[in-house]
N, C-alpha and C positions, 0 to 999 in steps of 0.2 A: 170478578177478577179482570175481565176484559175492559170494563169501564174505568177501573183503577189504572190499568196499564195504559189506557188511552188518555189519561189525565182529565177525565170527566168527573170522576168520583174519587173520594179519598177515605181512608180509614182514619178516624180521629184518634189522636194519641194524647197523653197528658200534656206533652210539650205543645202540640198544636192548640189545645184548649187553653193552655196558659198564655200562649202568644195572642190568641184572640181576646182573652180577658184583658191583657196588657194594652192591646190596641184600643179596645173600648174605653178603658180607664183614661187613656191619653187623649181621646177624642173630645173635642169641644162641641160636637154636634149631637143633638138628640137622636137616639137610635131606638128602633124596635128591637128588643132582645130576642133575636131569632134563634140563637143557639143556647139559650139558658138551660134547656133540659138535656143537652147532649152529654154523653159520657165517652170515655175511651172505648174504642171498639165500634162505636156507631159509624155508620156510613153517611157521608154528606157530599154535596157538590164541591167541586173545585170552582174557582172563578170561571174558568173556561167552560166547565160543565153547566154552570148556572146560566152563562150567556147563551149556550146552545138551547137549554130548556126554555128561556124567555123567547128566543127566536121561534121555536116550535109552537109555543102557546100563541104568539102573535099570528103565525101562519094559520093555525087552526081556528082561533077565535076572533081574529081581526085586530085592527090597530088600536081599538079602545083599551086593550090590555097593555099597551105601551106605557101608559101612565096610571094604570089601575093599581096603585100602591096604597096600602093602608095597614094598620096594625095597632097593637096596644101593648103597653107594659103594665103588669099588675104588681103593685107593691102591697102585698097582703098584710104585712106588719103595720103599714100606714093606712090601710083601708082605702086604697087609691088606685085608679086606673088613669094612665095617660094614653089618650087615643090620638093617633096620627093619621093623616090622610093628605092627599094632594089637593083636595078641595074642601071648602067649608061644609058643603052638602054631604060629601062622603064621610067626613068626620062626624057630623051630626047623626047620620044614618047608623054608623057603627056604634055611637053612644046609645042610640035608641035600642039597637039590637042587644047590647050588653045589659042595659036596664031591664029589658023584657026577659032576658035569659037568667038574670040574677044569680041564683045559686049555682047554675051550671058554669058560669064564668068565674065566680069567686071561690068555689069549692067549699063554701060555708053555708050551712042551713040558715034559713030565715034572713036572707040578705035584704037590707033596707038601704036604699040610696038616700043619702042625707044632703048632698049638694051636687050641683052640676054647673061647671064653668063652660059656657058655650065656646066653640072653636075660635081661636085667635090665630091670626097669620103669624107664621114663624119663617125664619130663613131656611137655610139648607138643613136637611135631615136625611137620615139613612133608614129606609124601610127594611134593609138587611145589610149584611156586611159587604155585599158585592156591588151595591148601587147607592148612589147619592142623588137625591132630588134637590133641585135648586131652591125650592120653597114648598111650603105646605101649611097645614093647620094642626093645632094641638088643642084638644078638649080634655077636661078633667072631670072624672066622676069620683065622688067619695062615698063610702058605704060603711055600714056596720053589719054584723051578723051575729046570730045567737044572742048572748048576754052582754055583748060589748056596749060601751057607752059612747055617744058621739064625740065627746071631748077627747077620749082616749084614742079613737080611730084617727082623728085629724092631727093629733100632736106630731106624728112622725112624717107628715107629708112634706116632701121636698118641693122647693120652688120650681117654677117652669124654667127650662133652660133655653 
């Protein structure tokens, strides 16, 4: 309650989740979907709270956390991961981690990665809704799991943005 009163945290509502979905839909930038699993009643940072959190992390862990942004979006229906990072090496490392973790990342048994598009340079992107990076890298992993067929998994893949 004190953090909500201090405008550092907020209780999410259907309206706030809808507004965030509308903002994302209108955005031309690639974004890591950081709020995809949030529901009404969940607690999240406000923009001010997120700024304070990042400042504290930098103070504790050092300046390398200033640009240590990466993340991924999973399009389960398409059998696709879009991996984003500020550096090509960071993007490739995250891709390796996802491939090694397979089922733990896809939530599907017997994950088999069928293609890998190495990181390419992109323009501005958002690692979360509170910050924007001026440039970064995007890599793509495609997979199948269980009894899926490769042609089916790749059909729904959306193009890079």
